[in-house]
N, C-alpha and C positions, 0 to 999 in steps of 0.2 A: 526172836527167832529161837527155834526149836534144835539142840545138838545133839547130834545123832552120831555115836561109832559104829563101827563094823570093822570085826578082824578081818584083815586080807592076808590069809598066808602068816609071812614073819614081821608084819606090822599093822598097825591101827588105822583106819583112815576116820577122821572126826568132820564132820559137816553139819551146815544147819539146814533146817526146814525152812524157807523164807515165806512166813505166813504174814510179814508187815502189811499188807494190802488187807488181810482179814481184821487184824489187829486195830488197824489205821479207821477203818471203816466201823469198828464197835468204838472203838474211843471217840471219833467224833461224835456218832450218834448219843452218847453219854452225856458229851458236853452240852452237844446240840440240846439234850433235855433236859437238860442242868438238873442232874441225880443230885441226889443227897444218900449218902449212907454207903453202904458196902453191896456190891452188884457182883456177883462171883461168873465168870465167863471159863468156860471149860466145854470141851467137847463132851456129850452126856452119851456116847456109846464106851460106856465102860471097859477097858480091857485089860486085863490083868497082863505082869509083863514074861507069864510062860504064854499065852495065847499072840501075845506080840513078836515072841521069838518065833513059834511053830509058824506065825504068816509070814515073817520076814522069810523066812526059810522057804517058804513056800514060794512067795513071790519071785526071791535069786534062782531057784531052781536046785535050791539044797533038799537034802531029805528031814523033813520037819520031825522024822523017829528019831534023830540024833539028837533032838534039845530032850534034854530029860526035867521032869518037874523035881520041883523040892517039897521039902516040908518044913514050915514056919518053924523055929527054935520053939522048944519049951516054954509056953509062958510068953509067947512072942505071938497070938493071934490078931488076928487084922479084921475088921468090919467084913462083912459079905458085901456092902457097895460103899466102896471109899471114895469114890467121885462126889465133888462138886455139884449143888444143886443151883440150878439157874433160872428158878420161878424169877426172879426178879427180872433177868434179862428178857427171857419169854414176853412178862406182862409188857416188858416196853415195843416190843414188838421188833427185837433185835433178831435174826438169826445165829446160833453158837457158831463156836467153828465146826469145820468138818470133822467126822469120824478120824480118829488115830491112823485106824488103817487104809482109810483113804489119802493122806497127809503123806505118810511111809513110804505108800505104794509108788505116789508122785517124788518124793525125793529120792527113788531108787530108782527109779527109771533117768530123771535127771541128770543123776549125778554117774550113768553110766552102771548100775553093779545090775542088772537084772537085763 
């Protein structure tokens, strides 16, 4: 389960995105194929926290321009592509999880936040 928090006025609402069916399907296939070693499982549509926040603002009807980008701390640079490679998963013909934006939009709709 992916935990997600939203500030709602004077309180914060935290919920989870139920992707158990996705993870159960992937785990079943990994066990079924008797995989050994490490297999990375992650949505491959990389997204920054800033982009994710502006997407959430747009989905919920808020003004995305209110989200301000930040600069990394001095000496705290991040790699350009910092998400997991899922070649092992693809080699096994197991589709990766849905993109973050799609899962987020579904969650927000189910939680009646948009």
